[in-house]
C-alpha positions as MATLAB code, in Angstrom:
seq = 'XXXXXXXXXXXXXXXXXXXXXXXXXXXXXXXXXXXXXXXXXXXXXXXXXXXXXXXXXXXXXXXXXXXXXXXXXXXXXX';
ca = [
     -19.748  -19.893   15.293;
     -20.927  -21.489   12.074;
     -19.401  -24.711   10.846;
     -18.176  -22.976    7.665;
     -16.073  -20.533    9.688;
     -14.789  -23.290   11.948;
     -13.616  -25.161    8.862;
     -11.843  -22.056    7.558;
      -9.952  -21.294   10.773;
      -9.313  -24.852   11.907;
      -5.761  -25.263   13.160;
      -3.740  -28.383   12.547;
      -3.837  -30.945   15.300;
      -0.982  -30.473   17.747;
      -0.152  -26.965   16.503;
      -1.243  -23.727   18.072;
      -1.690  -21.130   15.346;
      -2.178  -17.472   16.183;
      -5.108  -15.846   14.390;
      -5.813  -12.225   13.545;
      -9.475  -11.556   12.719;
     -10.213   -8.590   10.442;
     -13.813   -7.390   10.397;
     -15.157   -4.315    8.617;
     -16.487   -3.106    5.300;
     -15.175   -4.964    2.280;
     -12.865   -2.044    1.418;
     -11.516   -1.871    4.995;
     -10.808   -5.596    5.041;
      -8.980   -5.492    1.704;
      -6.993   -2.419    2.778;
      -5.891   -4.064    6.054;
      -4.964   -7.293    4.263;
      -2.755   -5.314    1.874;
      -1.257   -3.297    4.745;
      -0.366   -6.433    6.722;
       1.224   -7.941    3.613;
       3.268   -4.797    2.833;
       4.431   -4.558    6.461;
       5.426   -8.244    6.216;
       3.159   -9.348    9.052;
       1.780  -11.808    6.504;
       4.436  -13.347    4.305;
       1.911  -14.611    1.751;
      -1.637  -13.553    0.905;
      -2.578  -17.224    1.005;
      -2.336  -17.005    4.814;
      -5.670  -15.119    4.769;
      -8.941  -17.003    4.591;
     -11.322  -15.947    1.820;
     -13.313  -12.769    2.502;
     -16.815  -13.754    3.618;
     -19.804  -11.883    5.035;
     -19.434  -11.674    8.819;
     -22.170  -13.879   10.320;
     -22.450  -11.735   13.446;
     -22.355   -8.208   11.940;
     -24.817   -7.073    9.274;
     -23.175   -5.479    6.243;
     -19.669   -6.365    7.423;
     -17.102   -8.738    5.954;
     -14.298  -10.689    7.543;
     -11.114  -12.590    6.904;
      -8.708  -14.339    9.232;
      -4.922  -14.244    9.056;
      -3.691  -17.596   10.311;
      -0.033  -17.542   11.251;
       1.855  -20.716   11.867;
       4.090  -20.852   14.949;
       7.080  -21.049   12.597;
       6.271  -17.735   10.884;
       8.930  -15.233   11.960;
       7.823  -11.864   13.275;
       8.742   -8.811   11.221;
      11.770   -6.818   12.437;
      10.978   -3.990   14.833;
      11.280   -0.478   13.523;
      12.922    2.203   15.629;
];
C-alpha cells in the first residue's frame, strides 16, 4: 500500500476505526458515497477520504469511509 493511502486511512493511536473501502468507476464511487450518506451510514461526507485513482486497479477510483467507534449505527428497518 502506498504511503499516500496509508496517510489517508491512518487511524488515531489507541482507537480502532472501522473502514469501508469503495472501489469502482468514478460514477460508481460517487453514487455509493451519496447512498451511504442518504441511508445515514455516514453522518457527514467529511468521513470519506478524497476520491483518488485506485493504485491496484487500472481505470478505477477509490474512497474510504472511516467510521469512529463512537459513530452510532443507523436504525434497522423492518
